[in-house]
N, C-alpha and C positions, 0 to 999 in steps of 0.2 A: 650853507649846506644843511640838509635835513638830518636829524638824528635817525639812527636805524629804525627805532620804533615807529616814528612818524612815516618813514618811507615804507615800512611794512604795511601800515594801515592804508596808505595810498595805493599800493600795489594790489592788496586784497580787494579794495573797492573797485579798482579797474577791472580786475579779473571777474568779479561778480557781474559788472555791467556788460562786459564782453560776452560772457557765457549766456546771459539773459537775452541780449540782442541777437546773438548767433542762433540760439534755440528758436526764436521767433522767425528768423529768416529761413532756417532749415525746415520748419514746419510748413512754411509757405511753399517751399520748393518740393517737398517730399512727394506730393501726388504725381509729379511729372518724372520722378526718378524710378525707372524700372530696372536699371542695371545696378544690382546691389553693390558691386565693387566700387561704384562711384560714391556711395553714401559717406564713407569717412572723408573723402576729398571734399565733398560738398559741405560737410560740417566744418572742415578747416577753412574753406573759402568764406563761409559765413562768419567765422570767428575773425578772420583777417579783415574783412570789410568792417566788422564792428570795432576792431582795434583801431583801424585807420580813421574812424570818425572822431577820434580823440586827438588832441594836440599833445604829443608826447615829448616835445623838445626839452622842456625843463626836467622831466622825469629821466630822460636819457642822460642828461648831464649828471644828475645825482647818482645814477647807477654806475656810470663810468668812474666817478670819484671814488666809489667803494670797490673798484676793480672788478665789476660785474658786467655781464652782458647788457648792452643798452637796448635790446630787443630789435636792433636794426637788421637782424638776419633771421627773423622769426617766421618768414613767409610759409615755410613748409610744415611748421609745427607750432601753431600759435599758442594754444592753451598749455602745451608742454613747456614752451619757453617761459611763459608767465609763472608756471608752477616751479620751474627750476630756479628762477630769480627769487621768487617768494621764499623758497626753502633756504637759499643762500642768505637772504636778508634776515630771515628769522634766526639763523645760526649766528650771524653777526650781532643781532640784538639780544641774543641769549633767551629767545622766547620759543615756545613750542610752535609747531606748525598749526595754522588755523584749521578748524574742522573742515573735512572734505577735500583738503589739499595734501598731496604727497609728492615727493620728488620723483619725476618720471624716470623709469628705467631706460637703459640704452635702447632696447627694442622699440619702445614707444617713441623715443626721440628720433629714431631713424626711420620710422614707418613711412612717413611722407616721402622721404628721399628714395626709399625702395619702390614705392608706387610709381613715382615719376620716372625712375630708371627703367622699370618694366614697361611703362607706357611708351617711353622712347624706343625701346627695343621692338615693341609690337608694331609701331608705326614706321620706323625708319630703318629697321634691321639691326642685326648684331654685327659688331666689328671689334672683336677683342684686341686687335693689334693697332687700331687707329686711335685718333684723338677722341675725347669724351663727347665732343660735339660732332654730330653727323654732318655730312656734306651732301646737299641735294643739287642736282644739275638739271636745267631745262634743256630738253633734247631739241636740237635743230632738225629741220626737215631732212638733211643729209644723213641723219642717223637711220633713216629707213632704207637707204641704199648702200651705206658704207658699213659692212659688218665688222670692220676693225675699230670703229669709233667708240662703241660702248665698252669693249674690253680695255681700250686705252684709258678711258675715263675711270673705269673701276681700278685699274692698276695705279692710276695717279692719286686715288683716294676717295672716289665717289662712293657713297653708301646707298643712295636712292635717286630715282629719276622723276622728273616732272614732264608731263605732256600738256601743252596749252591748247585746249580745244577751240580757242579763237582762231587757230591756224590749222591748216592741212585738213585731212578727212579720215574716215575710218580705215580706208585702205592703207594710208601712210601710218596711222597710229598702230595698226596691226603689225606692220613690218617693224616699227620701232620696238614694240613690246616683244616680238619674237627675238630680236637681237638681245634685249635685256635678259629674257629667260634663258636663251642659249648661253650667254656669258655667265649667268648665275650658276648654271650646271657645272661649270668648270671652276668656279670660285666660291661664291656664296650668294644667298638670296638678296636681291636688291629690289625693294618695293617700288611700285610705280604709282605716282600721284597723277590723276587726271583732273585738271582745272576746267570746270565748265565756265563759259565766257561771262555769263551774267548780263544784266541790262546796261551795258556800257553805251553811253550816248556818244555818237560820232557825227562828224560833218558828213552829210549825205549828198549835198549838191553845192556847186559853185555857180553863181549866176553871172560871172564875168568870164569872158573867153580867155582873157589873160589876167590872172589874179596878180596884182602887184605885191611887192614886199611891203609889209606894214611895219611902221616904226612907232615909237612912243608919241602919243597925242594924235595919231591918225584915228579916223573913225570908220566903222563898217557896220553893216546891218546883219542881224541874225533873225531868221524866221523859223517857224515850226514846220516848214515843209514847202509852202507856196512862195512864189517870188514876191519881193517887196514891190511897192509902186515903181513904175518905170522911170519916174523922174527923181528917184532917191538920190542919185548923184554920188554915191559912195559904193565901194565894193560890198558884195552881199553873199552870204552863205546861209545854208539851211541845215537843220538837224531834224530827224523824224521823232521829235518829242514835243508836240505842240502844247501839251499840258505844262511842261517845264518852262518853255519859253513864255507861255501865257502867265506864269506865276512870278516872272521876274519883276523886280521893283527898282526904281531909281537908286543907284548907289550899290547895287548887288555886284559881287565879283563873279567873273567868269574866266576860267582858265582853259587854254587850248594846248593840245599836243604835249601832254605830260609836263606842263609848266613852262614850255618854251615861250609862251605868249600869255600875258595877263591883261584883262580888260575890266572895265567897270561900266555898268548900264547907265547911260546918260539920259536916255529918253525911251519911254515905252509907247507903243502904238498898237492898234488892233491887229496888225499883221506881224508884229514882232517887237524888236528893240534895236535902238542905235547904241553901239558900244564904243567907248574910247579906250585906246590902248594905254596901259599904264606901265607895263613891263615887256621889254623885248630886247633881243640882242642888238648891238650897235648897227649891224648891217641889215637889220629888219628880219621879219619872218614872213614867209609865203604860206598861207593856209592851203591845205590840200584835203581832198576827200579821204574819208576813213580815219582822220585824226580825231583823237578823243577830246571830249569836253567835260569839264567839272564845274559844278555850281555850288560852291561852299556855303553861300549865304541863303540858298533857296532850299526849301523843304521838298526834296525830290523823293517821291514815293512811287517808284515803278514796280511792276511785278518782279519778284525776286528771281523767277525762272522764266526765261523766254521760250518761245516755240523751238528755237534751235537747241536750247539747253535740254528741253524735254526729249528731243530726238537724240541728242548726244548721250543722254543717260541710258538709252537702250544699249549702247555699246559699253559705256563706262561701267555700268552695274555688273557686267559679266566679265570684264577684262582688267579693270584697275584693281589695285590693292587699297586705294583710298581715293576719295573724291574731294576736290577743292571747290568750295562754295564762294564764288566771287560776289561782292557787293551785298552780302547778307547784312541785314539791319535789325531784324526783330526776331523774337522767339517764334513767332508765327511763320516766318520765313524758314526757320530750321525745321519746324514740324512739317511744312510742305515738302521740303526735300526728303525728309524721313519717310513720308508716305509714298513718294514717287519711287524711292529706292526699294522700299518693302514690296511694292507692287511688282517690281522687276526681279527681285531676288527670291521671292517666295520664302521657303523654309531655310534658306542659307543664312549664315550669321550676318548681322548688320555690318555694312561696309564702314570702315573708319572714315571720319570726315575731318577736313581741314577748313576751318573758318578763316576766311581772308578779311582782316579788319582794315577797311579802306575809307570809311566815312565817319563823320562826327557822331551820327546816330548809332553806328555800330560800337563806337567807343563807349558812349553813354550806356548802352544796353549790354555791354560785354559780360557782366556777371550772369545775367539771365540767358544770354546766348550760350555760355559755357554750360550752364545747368541743363538747358534744353537739349543740347547735343550730347554732352558726356553722360547725361542721365540715361541715355539709351544705347550709346555706342562709343567705341574708342575715339578720342578727339585730339587734334592739335590745333594751334592757333598760329596763323601766319601774320606777322606784322608787315603789311604791304605798305611800305613807307613812301612809295611814290604818290599814289592817290591820297594817302593819309596826309602827306605834307600839303597838298593842294587844298584839302578840306579843312585842315586845322591851322595851317600856316607853319612855316619852318621853325619858328621859335617855339611854338607849342609842341611841335613834333618831338623836339629834343627831350622833353620831359615825359610826354605820353608814351614814347617807345619804352622808356624805363618802367613806367607804371604798368604797362601791359605785361612786361616780363615778370614783375612782382606778382600781379594778379594770377598769371598762369602758374607760377610756382606755388602759390597758395592753393590752387585747385589741383595741383599735381598733374597739370596738362602741359605737354611739350610745346615749346614755342619755336617758331621758325623766323630767323632774322633774314629779311628779304629786301629786294629792290636795290639795284645798282651796286651790289657788293663787288668790289674789284672790277668795276665796269671798264675802266681804261686799260687795265691789264688784259682782260678777256677780249676787248675789241681791238686794241692797238699794240699789245705786247709789252707795255711798260706801265707799272702801277704808279699812282700818285701817293704822296705821303699821307694825305687825308684818308684815302680809301684803305690804305694799309692799317691805319689806326681803327677805322670802322670795322674792318674784318676782325681785328683783335677783339673789339668790343662784342662781336657776334659770338664769341666763345661762351658768353653767359647764357645763350639760348641752347636749346637741345639740338638745333639744326640750323645750318646756314645755307642759303640758296644762292647759286650762281645762275645768271642768265646766259644765253647763248652768245657765241662770238667766235671769230677765227682762232683765237688763242685760248680756247676753253680748257684743253688738257693742261696747258701751262698754269692757267688760273686755278684749277683744282689742286695741282701739286703745290702751288704757292700757298693756297688757303690751308691745305693739310699741314704744312710746315708751321704756319702761324698759329693754328689751333693747338698743335702739339706743344709749342713753346709756351703758349698762354696757360695750358693745363698745369704747368709747374707753378704758376703765380696766382691763379684765380680759380675760384669755384663759386659760381653765382656772384653774390655780393661780397664774398669772403676772400680776402687776400691770403694766399698760401705762402708761407715764409720759407721757400726753398732757398738754398744758398745762392747768393748773388755771384754769378760767374765773372762779372766785370771786375770784381774786387775780392777774389777768393783768397788772395795772399797780400799782406801788406808789404809792398815793395818800396825800396828807397825812392824818394822823390827824384824825378828827372831834372837835371840842371840845364 
């Protein structure tokens, strides 16, 4: 173990390196930040990225040995955490504080947490009696015609609502929003998120009158729109993305229908590609029109906003409380959406944006996406784990979802834990053990999203209960040492 003096020198050198790297990153970002309230958060994000470029494992062990913070919970206040640890080590070493470093006061220490809490309230609404993590619900079509559904969802614990613009139309969306606003008048404001659909690639045509079930090792053809040769001899489908199909190479993965079927490119041809199925259910999978496709190994660069998205923004810009940006990948995508919203909203305040992180490129660009968006308007980040799992692989997703939570906390940006949360409960009325644990893990985000299903009200009530329980035990990465109810008293052992 290091002596306190040597440990102090190491910490001071680390702090200087982090501050210098962070200042350079912030200077690079600063021209794009027009929202002054985000500047402290951008500075902390830059410091966090600088800190995490260093391997801190050995240093953490040293700090823990001396009974000090190991910096493992420093996301929201990076430099303040370093200063506090340096001050403690200096006291142990009996040395004065290095020049330019002082122990942070409580206000500075809590500043990031206060910003994040206010951003959560701004985007997801205030709920003084609910759990700290907000609950978002995707509205089904029947919410437009059933005036009792929204009040029931609010009573069960819903804080905000989502409308998926990939479904329904402005008439139905208007009815949904009317019911939300009417329910809010009798209870509290519940913000409405409207997700624009984005450039989702789907199966547009089936070239077989009776598409068979496809199993592992079966082959089929994928084209960019036109039929394959008549003598191809295998089932064939098309998607209206000839540029993507033309970019496929041998060995590239392709996923269908949210991961229900996985395939690999076996052969490329001028008309498309032959794929061999590598993953499918035992009984096989029958491909259908409108089912989605994912190309995790192919550099897919489609326009971030489709003609449908631009048309939908006419409604969204004047009716939603926030807009969800699907399949965003670059800062230029964010700037495009900002221009379109500004053109529709005129002098009105910028509409908050929710960036849906769904692709490998979006993960790689996440710091710049956050700065581009939050530098101009309130922001949240949705961890869209369905598409993300297909683009990254399930094993990599298990760590990336954590890394996104950490990065959002460093930027003081609310995170939404989404995709298949309590899916079996919402759809069939009975939760699985795995999804109950997943829902509990969602407590570390600022919001958890449930999708639609026949048992949606039950799902909201169940999630609300789980989140309240977890509030006693967890805050972000920190364990809260509330009394353990299972062993509150030492009872005689049962014989």
